[in-house]
C-alpha positions as CSV (number, residue, x, y, z in Angstrom):
1,X,-12.2,-10.5,-13.1
2,X,-13.4,-10.4,-9.5
3,X,-17.0,-10.3,-10.7
4,X,-16.6,-13.7,-12.3
5,X,-14.1,-15.4,-9.8
6,X,-15.6,-14.0,-6.6
7,X,-14.0,-14.1,-3.2
8,X,-11.0,-16.1,-4.3
9,X,-10.0,-13.4,-6.7
10,X,-10.7,-10.7,-4.1
11,X,-8.6,-12.4,-1.5
12,X,-5.8,-12.7,-4.0
13,X,-5.5,-9.0,-4.5
14,X,-6.9,-7.2,-1.4
15,X,-3.4,-6.9,0.1
16,X,-2.1,-5.2,-3.1
17,X,-4.9,-2.9,-4.1
18,X,-6.8,0.0,-2.7
19,X,-9.0,2.6,-4.4
20,X,-6.0,4.8,-5.2
21,X,-4.6,2.1,-7.5
22,X,-7.4,2.9,-10.0
23,X,-7.3,6.0,-12.2
24,X,-10.8,5.9,-13.6
25,X,-13.2,7.2,-10.9
26,X,-15.8,4.5,-11.6
27,X,-13.3,1.8,-11.0
28,X,-12.4,3.3,-7.6
29,X,-16.1,3.2,-6.6
30,X,-16.4,-0.4,-7.8
31,X,-13.4,-1.4,-5.7
32,X,-15.0,0.2,-2.6
33,X,-18.2,-1.7,-3.3
34,X,-16.2,-4.9,-3.7
35,X,-14.4,-4.3,-0.4
36,X,-17.6,-3.6,1.4
37,X,-19.3,-6.7,-0.1
38,X,-16.5,-9.1,0.9
39,X,-15.9,-7.5,4.3
40,X,-18.6,-9.7,5.9
41,X,-16.8,-12.9,4.8
42,X,-19.4,-13.9,2.2
43,X,-18.6,-16.5,-0.4
44,X,-21.2,-15.3,-2.9
45,X,-20.2,-14.0,-6.3
46,X,-20.3,-10.2,-6.6
47,X,-22.8,-9.6,-9.4
48,X,-24.7,-6.6,-10.8
49,X,-27.6,-6.8,-8.2
50,X,-25.0,-6.9,-5.4
51,X,-23.2,-3.9,-6.9
52,X,-26.4,-2.0,-7.1
53,X,-27.1,-2.7,-3.5
54,X,-23.6,-1.6,-2.4
55,X,-23.9,1.6,-4.6
56,X,-27.0,2.6,-2.7
57,X,-25.5,1.6,0.7
58,X,-22.3,3.6,0.1
59,X,-24.2,6.5,-1.5
60,X,-22.5,6.3,-4.9
61,X,-25.7,6.7,-6.9
62,X,-24.8,10.0,-8.5
63,X,-21.5,8.6,-9.9
64,X,-23.1,5.4,-11.1
65,X,-25.9,7.2,-12.9
66,X,-23.4,9.0,-15.1
67,X,-23.8,8.4,-18.8
68,X,-20.6,6.4,-19.2
69,X,-21.2,4.1,-16.2
70,X,-23.4,1.5,-18.0
71,X,-21.1,0.8,-21.0
72,X,-18.1,0.7,-18.6
73,X,-19.8,-1.8,-16.3
74,X,-20.9,-3.9,-19.4
75,X,-17.2,-3.9,-20.5
76,X,-16.0,-5.0,-17.1
77,X,-18.6,-7.8,-16.9
78,X,-17.7,-9.0,-20.4
79,X,-13.9,-8.9,-19.7
80,X,-12.5,-12.4,-19.2
81,X,-9.5,-13.1,-17.1
82,X,-8.3,-16.4,-15.7
83,X,-8.1,-16.7,-11.9
84,X,-4.3,-17.3,-12.1
85,X,-3.9,-14.0,-13.9
86,X,-5.8,-11.9,-11.4
87,X,-2.8,-11.4,-9.0
88,X,-0.2,-10.6,-11.7
89,X,-2.6,-8.0,-13.1
90,X,-3.1,-6.5,-9.7
91,X,0.6,-6.3,-9.2
92,X,0.9,-4.4,-12.4
93,X,-1.8,-2.0,-11.2
94,X,0.1,-1.5,-7.9
95,X,3.4,-0.9,-9.7
96,X,1.7,1.7,-12.0
97,X,0.3,3.4,-8.9
98,X,3.8,3.6,-7.4
99,X,5.2,4.9,-10.7
100,X,2.5,7.6,-10.7
101,X,3.3,8.5,-7.1
102,X,7.0,8.8,-7.9
103,X,6.3,10.9,-10.9
104,X,4.5,13.4,-8.6
105,X,7.3,13.3,-6.1
106,X,9.8,14.0,-8.9
107,X,7.8,17.0,-10.0
108,X,7.8,18.4,-6.5
109,X,11.5,17.8,-6.1
110,X,12.2,19.4,-9.5
111,X,10.5,22.6,-8.3
112,X,12.5,22.6,-5.1
113,X,15.8,22.0,-6.9
114,X,15.1,24.8,-9.3
115,X,14.6,27.1,-6.3
116,X,18.1,26.4,-4.9
117,X,20.5,29.3,-4.9
118,X,23.8,27.6,-4.7
119,X,24.4,29.0,-1.2
120,X,23.1,25.8,0.4
121,X,25.5,23.2,1.7
122,X,26.0,20.2,-0.6
123,X,24.3,17.9,1.9
124,X,21.2,20.1,1.7
125,X,21.2,20.1,-2.1
126,X,21.5,16.3,-2.3
127,X,18.9,15.9,0.5
128,X,16.4,18.1,-1.4
129,X,16.4,15.5,-4.1
130,X,16.9,12.3,-2.1
131,X,14.8,12.7,1.1
132,X,11.3,12.7,-0.5
133,X,12.1,9.4,-2.4
134,X,13.6,7.8,0.8
135,X,10.5,8.9,2.7
136,X,8.2,7.3,0.1
137,X,10.2,4.1,0.1
138,X,10.0,4.0,3.9
139,X,6.3,4.5,3.7
140,X,5.9,1.7,1.2
141,X,7.9,-0.7,3.3
142,X,5.8,0.1,6.4
143,X,8.8,1.4,8.3
144,X,8.6,4.0,11.0
145,X,11.5,6.2,10.0
146,X,15.2,5.9,9.9
147,X,17.4,5.5,12.9
148,X,21.0,5.0,13.8
149,X,22.1,1.4,14.0
150,X,23.3,1.8,17.6
151,X,20.2,3.7,18.7
152,X,18.9,2.3,22.0
153,X,22.0,0.3,22.8
154,X,23.0,2.4,25.8
155,X,20.8,0.6,28.4
156,X,22.1,-2.7,27.2
157,X,25.8,-1.6,27.5
158,X,25.1,-0.1,31.0
159,X,23.6,-3.4,32.1
160,X,26.7,-5.3,30.9
161,X,29.0,-2.8,32.7
162,X,27.0,-2.8,36.0
163,X,26.5,-6.5,36.2
164,X,29.7,-8.4,36.0
165,X,29.7,-11.3,33.7
166,X,29.1,-14.7,35.3
167,X,32.1,-17.0,35.4
168,X,30.2,-20.2,35.3
169,X,27.7,-20.8,32.6
170,X,24.8,-23.2,33.2
171,X,22.7,-24.3,36.1
172,X,24.1,-23.6,39.5
173,X,25.0,-26.6,41.5
174,X,25.6,-27.0,45.3
175,X,28.8,-29.0,44.5
176,X,30.5,-26.2,42.6
């Protein structure tokens, strides 16, 4: 779709997608070529000659010379998608990537849970399952970790205690 719709389609999806959203290795390389092509702000359409140039620039020749590359590229070029459908399709790809990540996390958690002996405190048992998911959600939301709600309030409270509240609110006047 980005091949036919150009920069508008790329701008629509660049905040959602990265190479890890694609399972097929050739699609990952095509995405990297697209990113590199549009990184200079061009409004040109990304076509086969531009792809070839980017493949050489990014040193992906070996992967693109594979036997299945040409039919795959032909299929992509012949695949028609309306511009208004590009973002919803990208959202699906992103969700599938998240589902795949969660599947991997669940597999790791399953191994850890199966290794529990029963001697652990209940908090630790629950945390074994819960913490990796919470960490992943935190990473997705761009947060920088969990913290207590009152964390960092001490200096503010100290300032209130040390500096008595002002009785008169507003601009000081010489007639007050």
